[in-house]
C-alpha positions in Angstrom: 58.7 64.6 148.2 59.1 68.4 148.4 56.6 69.0 151.2 58.4 66.3 153.6 61.7 68.0 152.8 60.2 71.6 153.7 58.7 70.2 157.0 62.0 68.3 157.8 64.3 71.4 157.1 61.8 74.0 158.9 61.8 71.8 161.7 65.5 71.8 161.7 65.7 75.5 162.0 62.8 75.9 164.5 64.7 74.3 167.3 67.7 75.9 167.5 66.1 79.0 166.6 64.0 79.2 169.6 66.6 77.8 171.7 69.3 80.3 170.5 66.6 83.2 170.9 65.9 82.2 174.5 69.4 82.0 175.5 70.2 85.6 173.3 67.3 87.3 175.0 68.5 85.7 178.6 72.2 86.8 178.1 71.4 90.2 176.9 69.4 90.8 179.5 71.5 89.7 182.2 73.8 91.8 180.6 71.5 94.8 180.6 70.6 94.4 184.6 73.8 93.9 185.8 74.7 97.1 184.1 72.1 99.0 185.6 71.8 97.1 189.1 73.0 100.1 190.8 70.7 102.2 189.8 67.7 100.0 191.6 69.5 98.1 194.0 68.7 99.6 197.7 66.9 102.6 196.2 63.5 101.6 197.6 61.9 101.5 194.2 59.0 99.0 194.0 58.9 96.1 192.3 56.6 97.0 189.6 58.4 99.9 188.5 61.8 97.8 188.1 59.5 95.1 186.3 58.2 97.5 183.8 61.4 98.9 183.5 63.0 95.8 182.1 59.6 94.8 180.2 60.1 98.1 178.2 63.5 97.6 177.5 63.5 94.2 176.6 62.0 95.3 173.0 65.4 96.4 171.8 66.8 93.2 173.1 64.2 91.2 171.2 64.7 93.3 168.0 68.5 92.4 168.2 68.3 88.7 169.3 66.0 87.8 166.4 68.1 88.1 163.3 70.9 86.6 165.1 69.3 83.8 166.0 68.4 83.2 162.3 72.1 83.0 161.5 72.6 80.8 164.5 69.7 78.5 163.2 70.8 77.9 160.0 74.6 77.5 160.7 73.2 74.7 163.5 70.7 73.0 160.8 73.0 73.2 157.9 75.6 72.2 160.0 74.2 69.1 160.9 73.0 68.2 157.8 76.4 68.5 156.2 78.1 66.4 159.2 75.8 63.8 159.0 76.3 63.2 155.2 72.7 64.3 154.6 73.1 67.5 152.3 75.2 64.8 150.1 72.4 62.4 150.4 70.0 65.3 149.2 72.1 65.6 146.2 72.6 62.3 145.4 68.8 62.0 145.3 68.8 65.0 142.6 67.3 67.5 145.1 69.6 70.9 144.5 70.7 73.6 146.9 67.8 75.6 145.5 65.3 73.1 146.7 67.3 72.8 150.1 67.2 76.5 151.0 63.8 77.4 149.9 62.3 75.7 152.8 64.8 77.9 155.1 63.6 81.1 153.1 59.9 80.2 154.3 61.0 79.9 157.6 62.6 83.6 157.3 59.6 85.0 155.8 57.8 83.9 159.1 60.1 85.3 161.1 60.2 88.4 158.5 56.4 88.7 158.9 56.4 89.0 162.6 59.6 91.3 163.1 58.7 93.7 161.0 55.3 94.8 162.5 57.2 94.5 165.7 60.2 96.9 164.3 57.2 99.1 163.0 54.9 99.4 165.6 55.6 97.8 169.0 59.7 98.9 169.4 59.1 102.5 169.2 56.2 102.4 171.2 58.2 100.6 174.2 61.2 102.8 173.4 59.0 105.9 174.3 57.7 104.1 177.3 61.7 103.6 178.8 61.7 107.1 178.6 58.6 107.7 180.0 59.2 105.6 183.4 63.1 106.9 183.2 61.6 110.8 183.4 58.9 109.3 186.1 61.7 107.7 188.5 63.7 111.2 187.8 61.0 113.2 189.0 59.6 111.4 191.6 63.3 110.1 193.0 65.5 112.8 192.2 68.0 111.2 194.0 68.0 108.1 192.4 69.9 110.2 189.6 73.0 111.5 192.2 76.0 109.3 191.4 77.4 108.6 195.1 80.8 109.9 195.9 81.0 111.6 192.6 80.3 115.1 191.3 76.9 115.4 189.8 76.8 118.5 187.5 73.8 120.3 186.2 73.3 123.6 184.4 74.3 126.0 187.0 75.1 123.4 190.3 77.5 121.0 190.9 76.3 118.3 193.7 78.6 116.1 195.5 77.0 113.6 197.5 78.8 110.7 199.8 77.2 107.5 200.8 73.8 106.6 200.7 72.0 106.7 204.6 68.8 105.5 203.7 66.2 105.4 200.5 66.2 109.6 200.1 69.5 110.6 202.1 73.0 110.9 201.5 75.9 112.2 203.9 78.6 114.8 202.9 76.9 116.9 201.1 78.6 119.6 199.1 76.5 122.1 196.9 78.6 124.2 194.3 76.4 127.5 192.8 77.9 128.4 189.9 75.1 131.0 189.3 75.9 133.2 192.2 78.7 135.9 191.8 80.2 135.4 195.3 81.0 131.7 194.9 78.7 130.2 197.4 79.6 126.8 198.6 77.2 125.2 201.1 78.3 121.8 203.0 76.2 119.6 205.2 76.8 116.5 207.5 73.7 115.0 205.7 71.2 115.7 203.0 67.3 114.5 202.4 65.9 114.8 198.9 61.9 115.4 198.4 60.5 115.5 195.2 57.6 118.1 194.4 55.5 119.0 191.2 58.3 121.6 189.9 61.3 121.1 191.3 63.0 119.0 194.0 63.7 120.3 197.9 67.2 119.3 199.7 66.8 119.5 203.2 70.6 119.9 204.6 71.3 119.3 208.5 74.5 120.4 210.4 76.2 122.3 207.7 78.0 125.7 206.9 77.4 128.5 204.2 80.6 129.6 202.6 80.5 133.1 200.6 83.4 134.8 198.7 82.2 138.4 198.9 83.4 141.3 197.0 86.7 143.2 198.1 87.9 139.6 199.0 86.1 139.2 202.0 84.8 135.6 203.3 81.8 134.9 205.0 80.9 131.5 206.8 77.2 131.0 208.4 76.6 127.8 210.2 73.2 126.0 210.5 71.2 123.2 212.0 69.0 122.7 209.2 69.1 124.5 206.0 66.8 123.9 202.7 67.6 124.6 199.0 64.9 124.4 196.3 66.2 123.7 192.7 63.6 123.8 189.7 63.6 120.3 187.3 64.4 122.5 184.3 67.9 123.0 186.2 68.2 119.7 186.8 67.5 118.7 182.8 64.2 116.9 184.1 61.8 119.4 182.1 58.7 117.4 181.3 57.8 119.0 177.9 61.2 118.6 176.6 61.9 115.0 177.9 58.9 113.7 176.9 59.0 114.8 173.1 59.2 111.8 170.9 62.6 111.3 169.2 63.4 109.7 165.8 63.5 105.7 167.6 60.0 106.4 169.6 58.1 107.0 166.5 56.1 104.5 164.3 56.9 104.5 160.4 53.4 106.8 159.8 55.0 109.4 162.1 58.3 109.0 160.3 57.1 109.8 156.9 54.8 112.4 158.2 57.9 114.0 159.5 59.8 113.8 156.6 56.9 115.3 154.5 56.6 118.2 157.1 60.2 119.0 156.3 60.1 118.3 152.4 57.3 120.8 152.6 59.2 123.5 154.8 62.1 123.0 152.2 59.8 123.7 149.4 58.4 126.9 151.2 61.9 128.2 152.0 62.9 127.8 148.3 59.7 129.7 147.1 61.2 132.6 149.6 64.5 132.5 148.3 63.1 133.0 144.9 61.4 136.0 146.2 64.2 137.5 147.9 66.2 137.3 144.6 63.8 138.6 142.5 63.2 141.7 145.0 67.2 141.8 145.1 67.6 142.1 141.3 64.8 144.9 141.1 66.5 146.3 143.8 69.7 146.2 142.1 68.2 148.0 139.0 66.6 150.9 141.1 70.0 151.5 142.5 71.8 151.9 139.4 68.9 154.4 138.8 69.4 156.4 141.7 73.4 156.0 141.6 73.1 157.7 138.2 71.0 160.5 139.6 73.4 160.8 142.3 70.2 160.8 145.0 72.4 159.3 148.2 69.5 159.5 150.6 67.7 156.7 148.2 71.0 154.9 147.6 71.1 154.3 151.4 67.5 153.1 151.9 68.2 150.9 148.9 71.2 149.4 150.2 69.3 148.6 153.7 66.7 147.0 151.5 69.3 145.0 149.9 71.0 143.7 152.8 67.7 142.7 154.6 66.8 140.6 151.3 70.2 138.9 151.5 69.6 138.6 155.2 66.5 136.8 154.7 67.6 134.7 152.0 70.9 133.4 153.9 68.1 132.5 156.7 66.2 130.7 154.3 69.5 128.7 153.1 70.3 127.9 156.7 66.8 126.6 157.8 66.7 124.1 154.3 70.1 122.9 155.4 68.6 122.2 159.0 65.6 120.5 157.3 67.7 118.7 155.1 69.7 117.1 158.6 66.1 116.2 160.0 64.8 114.4 156.7 68.2 112.4 157.0 67.4 111.6 160.6 63.8 110.6 160.1 64.9 108.6 156.6 67.5 106.5 158.4 65.2 104.9 161.0 62.6 104.5 158.3 65.0 102.4 156.4 66.4 100.8 159.6 63.0 99.6 160.6 63.0 97.6 157.0 66.5 96.9 156.4 67.1 94.8 159.8 63.9 92.3 159.0 65.4 92.0 155.8 68.8 90.8 157.2 67.0 87.6 158.1 66.7 86.3 154.6 70.7 87.8 154.1 71.5 85.4 157.1 69.5 82.6 155.8 71.3 82.7 152.7 75.1 83.3 154.6 74.7 80.6 157.0 73.6 78.0 154.7 77.0 77.7 153.0 78.7 78.7 155.9 76.9 76.0 158.1 78.1 73.3 155.3 81.6 74.0 154.9 81.7 74.2 159.1 80.0 70.7 159.0 79.4 71.6 162.8 75.9 71.3 164.6 77.5 72.4 167.8 75.7 75.7 169.4 78.9 77.3 171.0 80.5 77.3 167.4 77.5 78.4 165.2 77.3 81.6 168.1 81.1 82.4 167.5 80.8 82.4 163.5 77.3 84.5 164.3 79.1 87.1 166.3 81.9 87.5 163.9 79.7 88.1 161.0 77.2 90.4 163.4 79.5 92.6 164.4 80.3 93.4 160.9 76.8 93.7 160.4 76.3 96.5 163.1 79.6 98.3 162.7 78.4 99.0 159.0 74.6 100.4 160.6 76.1 102.0 163.5 78.7 103.6 160.7 76.3 104.0 158.1 73.5 106.0 160.8 76.2 108.1 162.0 77.1 109.3 158.3 73.9 109.5 157.3 72.6 111.8 160.1 75.6 114.0 159.3 74.3 114.4 155.7 77.5 112.6 154.6 75.9 109.4 152.9 72.3 108.9 151.5 70.1 107.6 154.4 68.9 104.7 152.0 72.4 103.6 151.2 73.8 103.5 154.6 71.2 101.4 156.1 71.0 99.2 153.5 74.6 98.8 153.1 75.0 96.2 155.6 72.7 93.8 153.7 73.9 94.4 150.2 77.8 93.6 151.6 76.8 90.6 153.6 74.4 89.4 150.7 77.3 89.5 148.0 79.3 87.6 150.6 76.4 84.9 151.2 75.4 85.0 147.2 79.1 84.3 146.5 79.4 81.5 149.1 75.9 80.2 148.4 77.0 80.1 144.4 79.9 77.9 145.6 78.3 75.2 147.4 75.3 75.4 144.8 78.3 74.1 142.1 79.5 71.7 144.3 82.9 73.7 144.8 82.9 72.3 148.5 86.8 72.3 148.6 86.7 76.3 149.1 86.6 76.8 152.7 87.6 79.7 155.0 90.5 78.9 157.1 88.8 80.2 160.2 86.4 77.9 160.0 89.0 75.1 160.9 89.2 77.0 164.1 86.0 75.9 165.1 86.0 72.3 164.2 85.9 69.9 166.9 89.0 67.2 167.2 
């Protein structure tokens, strides 16, 4: 009997989970494409490059959609069972809520076993690939990074481009050179951008160079063609800096190694501080002796040594503070990689009583309720990540706070359902009931 019920409920969860997962991925990916369409449309990029960019970005979309689909599926499954009075029939047959939620938890365990390795290994690599391909596009096609009819500000230049004429060219190009003391401004009717190994060359046509010289003199030079070279590091396309893996691009092993590395650095800095303190104490004793002897030369020398040791001590304190920030940053990512998959169980525990209370198997209703709780979850997660990165909260508590908060709500609602106190209902659930 139990096996039949288990298979029945898992089947009830599987279909809405897969359908909602497909819909959410489609909606989120479509939204991402619309937001980034102007980056690719009419820019002459190959179809393969665009597809790779979309595939790599689909990783974070899948990671976001899976927990949300769990909640939607649970709401739909138990909403249907409740609306068809099957929950009442199960209870009349002596089957408790604990036995009904067990197969749902088994389903959650299956999803958890899939999403956890995905978050730990696949997602970081895909995030890194996103930055790699974005960097590759920026280096090979720097014109894509320039916003049409807007000022594009870089380290020592401000570049304005008008409308795109073709794949690499713009009209009405204006370059303000902030590095030049004479306030040079270059204006041209057309500009063609070409990329090389270490920078870009802008081929300008039919323009003029405006220079404000010393003694309030002004010089204007006309040209038919003019070339200006800009190194990549001035355009913030530096290869060595941009391809260093950030915390979201590291797998769990690499994150733990980073944490261990900075913890060892803290120990080394603390040992150096202890040595500094010992040397300062010794120097202070020596200073007292020479002050009694009124040996001014030795007094000045010792004071300089004390200042040097104090400066080194302060430097080590600053290093420790920075190391702790780095540990917090990487610890946040480690805990997040586990807290999000665990949220699958929280959402099942939450969705079961909500579905029974709502008594509605409609997907739109389930999505509406899910979005409400998902906004709460991600608000906690984003705020916690920010506070933890700044050292205001413990990284573990910050990343597990959403699970703890929604878990308490879920446990309370589930306890009410288990005690058959079904008269308790949220007022907002009435808004979703079909007339």
